[in-house]
C-alpha positions in Angstrom: 67.9 90.4 92.2 70.4 93.0 93.3 73.3 94.1 91.2 76.7 92.7 92.4 78.8 95.0 94.4 81.7 96.6 92.6 85.1 95.4 93.7 86.9 97.9 96.0 89.6 100.1 94.7 93.1 99.9 96.1 92.2 102.7 98.6 89.1 100.7 99.5 91.3 97.6 100.2 93.7 99.6 102.3 90.8 101.2 104.3 89.3 97.8 105.0 92.6 96.4 106.1 93.2 99.2 108.5 89.8 98.7 110.1 90.8 95.2 111.3 89.3 91.9 110.7 87.1 91.7 113.8 83.4 92.4 113.1 83.1 94.4 116.3 85.9 96.7 115.3 84.9 97.0 111.6 81.3 97.9 112.5 82.3 100.5 115.1 80.7 103.9 114.4 83.9 105.8 114.7 87.7 105.5 114.5 87.9 106.3 118.2 85.6 103.5 119.2 87.4 101.1 116.8 90.8 101.9 118.4 89.3 101.6 121.9 87.8 98.2 121.0 91.2 97.0 119.6 93.1 98.3 122.6 90.8 96.5 125.0 91.1 93.3 123.0 94.9 93.4 123.2 94.8 94.2 126.9 92.5 91.2 127.5 94.8 89.0 125.3 97.9 90.0 127.2 96.5 89.7 130.7 93.6 87.3 131.1 94.1 85.1 128.0 97.8 84.7 128.6 97.2 83.7 132.2 94.8 81.0 131.0 97.5 79.5 128.7 100.4 79.7 131.1 99.7 80.4 134.8 102.3 82.8 136.2 103.0 84.8 133.0 104.1 88.4 133.8 101.6 90.6 131.8 103.9 93.6 132.0 106.8 91.7 130.5 104.6 90.1 127.9 103.2 93.5 126.9 106.8 94.9 126.5 107.7 91.8 124.3 104.7 92.3 122.1 105.4 96.0 121.8 109.0 95.3 120.7 107.7 92.7 118.3 105.2 95.1 116.7 107.9 97.8 116.3 110.0 95.3 114.4 107.5 93.8 112.0 109.0 95.4 108.9 112.0 93.1 109.0 113.3 89.8 110.4 114.4 90.1 114.0 116.2 87.5 116.0 114.5 86.4 119.2 117.6 87.5 121.2 117.2 91.1 119.9 113.6 91.2 121.2 
């Protein structure tokens, strides 16, 4: 029987949160590969996946919307502002 793992410290929790929740990203061997995987995931989401949900979506406009949304996540932003 192996000993139970120690709970992570606050820094450990922060490090895990910054890695992402996707196994492929978390298990990446470097920060550069992790960022590359996450970028390609977002790119696929905003182009191919959005097209599957609503044919005719403008991927450039959708990307700009998500960029504005991400920049304003620290507070409540009205839809008209975005």
